[in-house]
C-alpha positions as CSV (number, residue, x, y, z in Angstrom):
1,M,-1.7,-38.6,-7.4
2,E,-0.2,-36.9,-4.7
3,Q,-1.1,-33.0,-4.5
4,R,2.0,-31.0,-4.3
5,A,2.1,-28.5,-1.4
6,V,1.8,-24.7,-2.2
7,P,5.4,-23.4,-2.1
8,I,4.1,-20.5,0.2
9,T,1.2,-19.8,2.0
10,Q,-0.9,-16.6,1.6
11,E,-0.2,-15.4,5.2
12,A,3.3,-16.3,5.0
13,A,3.7,-14.3,1.9
14,L,2.1,-11.4,3.1
15,R,4.7,-11.5,6.3
16,V,7.5,-12.1,4.1
17,A,6.3,-9.0,1.7
18,L,6.1,-6.7,4.9
19,A,9.3,-7.9,6.2
20,A,11.3,-7.0,3.3
21,R,9.5,-3.5,3.2
22,A,11.0,-3.2,6.6
23,M,14.7,-3.5,5.8
24,P,16.3,-0.8,3.6
25,N,17.8,-2.3,0.4
26,V,16.5,-5.5,0.7
27,T,14.1,-6.7,-2.1
28,L,11.3,-9.2,-1.9
29,V,12.9,-11.6,-4.2
30,R,16.3,-11.4,-2.3
31,L,14.5,-12.3,1.1
32,I,12.8,-15.2,-0.4
33,A,15.8,-16.5,-1.5
34,L,17.5,-16.5,1.8
35,L,14.5,-17.7,3.5
36,Q,14.4,-20.7,1.0
37,S,18.0,-21.3,1.9
38,H,17.1,-21.9,5.6
39,L,13.5,-23.4,5.4
40,G,13.4,-25.0,1.9
41,D,11.2,-24.3,-1.2
42,E,7.8,-24.7,1.3
43,I,7.4,-21.6,3.2
44,D,4.5,-21.5,6.1
45,T,3.9,-19.3,9.1
46,E,5.1,-22.2,11.3
47,N,8.5,-22.4,10.0
48,L,8.8,-18.5,9.7
49,R,9.1,-18.8,13.5
50,G,12.7,-20.4,13.0
51,I,14.0,-17.4,11.4
52,T,16.5,-15.4,13.4
53,V,18.1,-12.1,13.4
54,T,21.5,-14.0,12.9
55,N,20.0,-15.7,9.9
56,L,19.1,-12.3,8.2
57,K,22.4,-10.7,9.1
58,T,24.7,-13.6,7.9
59,G,22.5,-14.3,5.0
60,L,21.9,-10.9,3.6
61,G,25.7,-10.2,4.4
62,S,27.0,-12.9,2.4
63,L,25.0,-11.8,-0.5
64,D,26.9,-8.7,-0.3
65,G,30.2,-9.8,0.6
66,E,29.7,-7.9,3.9
67,E,29.5,-9.1,7.4
68,D,28.4,-5.8,9.4
69,D,25.0,-5.0,9.0
70,E,25.7,-1.3,9.3
71,D,27.9,-2.0,6.0
72,M,24.8,-3.3,4.2
73,G,22.9,-0.3,4.8
74,I,20.2,-2.4,6.8
75,G,20.8,-1.8,10.3
76,L,20.3,-4.2,13.1
77,D,17.0,-2.6,14.6
78,A,15.5,-3.1,11.1
79,M,16.4,-6.8,11.1
80,K,14.9,-7.2,14.6
81,L,11.4,-5.7,13.3
82,A,11.5,-8.0,10.1
83,V,12.0,-10.9,12.4
84,R,9.2,-10.0,14.6
85,I,7.0,-9.5,11.3
86,L,8.1,-12.8,10.2
87,W,7.2,-14.4,13.4
88,G,3.6,-12.5,13.3
89,E,4.1,-10.8,16.4
90,I,3.3,-7.2,14.7
91,E,2.0,-6.2,11.5
92,G,4.7,-3.4,10.8
93,D,2.8,-0.5,12.1
94,E,1.3,0.0,15.4
95,N,0.1,3.6,15.1
96,L,-2.7,2.9,12.6
97,P,-6.0,4.8,12.9
98,Q,-9.1,3.3,14.1
99,V,-11.6,2.2,11.7
100,Q,-15.3,3.4,12.1
101,H,-18.3,1.1,11.6
102,Y,-19.9,2.0,8.2
103,D,-23.3,0.7,6.6
104,E,-24.0,1.9,3.2
105,G,-26.2,4.9,3.1
106,D,-25.1,6.2,6.6
107,I,-23.7,9.5,5.2
108,P,-26.0,10.9,2.6
109,G,-24.5,12.5,-0.5
110,S,-20.9,11.1,0.1
111,L,-18.0,9.8,-2.0
112,R,-15.4,7.3,-1.3
113,I,-11.6,8.3,-1.3
114,A,-8.6,6.0,-0.9
115,I,-5.3,7.6,0.4
116,A,-2.1,5.7,-0.4
117,S,0.0,5.5,2.9
118,D,2.9,3.8,4.4
119,S,2.8,4.6,7.9
120,G,0.0,5.9,10.3
121,D,-2.7,8.2,9.5
122,A,-0.8,10.1,6.6
123,L,-0.9,10.5,2.7
124,N,2.9,9.4,2.4
125,G,2.7,6.8,-0.1
126,H,3.2,6.0,-3.9
127,F,0.5,4.3,-5.9
128,G,2.8,1.4,-7.1
129,S,4.5,0.7,-3.7
130,C,2.5,1.8,-0.6
131,L,1.6,-0.3,2.0
132,R,-2.2,0.3,2.2
133,Y,-4.8,2.6,1.3
134,L,-7.1,4.3,4.1
135,V,-10.6,4.5,2.8
136,Y,-12.9,7.5,3.6
137,Q,-16.3,7.9,3.1
138,V,-16.9,11.5,2.8
139,S,-19.5,14.3,2.6
140,A,-19.1,18.1,2.8
141,T,-20.0,17.8,6.2
142,E,-18.8,14.4,7.7
143,S,-16.1,11.8,7.0
144,R,-15.3,8.3,8.4
145,L,-12.3,6.0,7.9
146,I,-14.4,3.0,7.0
147,G,-11.3,0.5,6.0
148,I,-7.5,0.3,6.2
149,R,-6.8,-2.1,3.1
150,S,-3.4,-3.8,2.7
151,A,-1.4,-3.8,-0.7
152,L,1.0,-6.3,0.2
153,E,-0.4,-9.0,-1.9
154,A,0.1,-6.8,-5.0
155,D,3.6,-8.0,-4.8
156,F,2.8,-11.5,-5.9
157,A,0.1,-10.4,-8.6
158,E,0.9,-10.8,-12.2
159,D,-0.4,-7.1,-13.0
160,K,0.5,-5.0,-9.7
161,N,-1.2,-1.9,-10.8
162,L,-4.3,-3.9,-11.6
163,F,-4.3,-5.6,-8.4
164,R,-4.2,-2.2,-6.8
165,C,-6.9,-0.8,-8.8
166,Q,-9.0,-3.5,-7.9
167,L,-8.4,-3.2,-4.2
168,I,-9.8,0.3,-4.3
169,A,-12.5,0.0,-7.1
170,D,-15.3,0.9,-5.0
171,C,-13.4,4.4,-4.4
172,H,-14.4,7.5,-6.5
173,V,-10.9,9.4,-6.0
174,L,-7.3,7.9,-5.1
175,Y,-4.8,10.4,-3.3
176,V,-1.0,9.7,-3.6
177,V,2.2,10.9,-3.2
178,S,3.2,9.9,-6.7
179,I,1.9,8.0,-9.5
180,G,3.2,7.2,-13.1
181,G,1.6,8.1,-16.4
182,P,0.7,4.2,-17.4
183,A,-0.7,3.8,-13.7
184,A,-2.5,6.9,-13.8
185,A,-4.2,5.8,-17.2
186,K,-5.1,2.6,-15.7
187,V,-6.7,4.1,-12.2
188,I,-8.8,6.6,-14.5
189,R,-10.1,3.6,-16.6
190,A,-11.0,1.9,-13.4
191,D,-13.2,4.8,-12.7
192,I,-11.0,6.3,-10.0
193,F,-9.4,9.7,-10.6
194,P,-6.0,10.0,-9.1
195,I,-4.7,13.2,-7.3
196,K,-0.9,13.6,-6.9
197,L,0.0,15.7,-3.7
198,P,3.8,15.3,-4.0
199,N,4.1,16.8,-0.2
200,G,1.6,14.5,1.3
201,G,0.4,15.1,5.0
202,P,-2.1,14.1,7.6
203,A,-5.1,12.2,5.9
204,S,-7.4,14.4,8.0
205,E,-5.8,17.5,6.1
206,V,-6.3,15.6,2.9
207,V,-10.4,14.7,4.0
208,Q,-10.7,18.4,4.7
209,R,-9.5,19.7,1.4
210,F,-12.0,17.3,-0.3
211,Q,-14.8,18.5,1.8
212,Q,-13.7,21.9,0.7
213,A,-14.0,21.1,-3.1
214,L,-17.4,19.4,-2.3
215,V,-18.8,22.4,-1.0
216,E,-17.3,24.9,-3.5
217,S,-17.1,24.7,-7.4
218,P,-15.8,20.9,-8.1
219,P,-12.6,21.0,-9.9
220,P,-11.9,19.3,-13.0
221,W,-10.9,16.1,-11.3
222,L,-14.2,15.6,-10.1
223,A,-15.7,15.7,-13.6
224,K,-15.7,11.6,-13.8
225,I,-18.6,11.9,-11.1
226,L,-20.3,14.2,-13.4
227,G,-20.1,11.7,-16.2
228,V,-17.3,12.8,-18.1
229,S,-15.8,10.2,-20.2
230,A,-12.3,8.3,-19.3
231,D,-10.6,9.5,-22.3
232,K,-11.2,13.2,-21.6
233,R,-10.8,12.5,-17.9
234,L,-7.1,11.5,-18.9
235,R,-6.4,14.7,-20.7
236,L,-7.9,16.6,-17.8
237,Y,-5.4,14.6,-15.4
238,S,-2.4,15.3,-17.6
239,A,-2.9,18.9,-17.9
240,E,-4.4,19.7,-14.6
241,T,-3.4,17.3,-11.9
242,E,-3.3,18.9,-8.5
243,E,0.1,19.6,-7.0
244,E,1.7,21.5,-4.2
């Protein structure tokens, strides 16, 4: 029996998800529908190169009954960026920090933290929608960026929050700008402790703040590392979440 082709390849799916995020007010479902109208049901990295700015402008405008990209609230520059992403020319952020080599045990007495990020070297992402997680290995005296983990595949997961938890499952602490209660409970039960810093800021400042906590008396959100149960950690989180 002839095997049916996969409707969209993984690499193409990641490009489409990132392109959708590059355009304000354009959902992933909406962009996929537009692409399928031009490319058919099967989408891969090769046929994505056939998409043009005109395709996006015309297609998105027809869905809104508008013909001007400014009226749609998207903007021509955003569409140009989206097309470059679809073509595979850029990954959407050219200002990402440099990942440093790390072997297990390189930094004695260290812990691993994840920082939700949408751009550059900054804490500026929400748990359920951030583009990536910056992963740092941190001790009281040393820190190292050991990974940048894309969260785009979460958009295609059946359980998006679970997918994100699994993506940073080796981390002890998660810093976010925002996270909902049910998602926070899921993160905590994955043995990761979420910290909300609503004002965000440079990742380097977040790391320094964490190092200071390691040197001084550990606050309640580090209790999990000392063996406090998940249920009690959830109560601690609800009552004493760190905020600015």
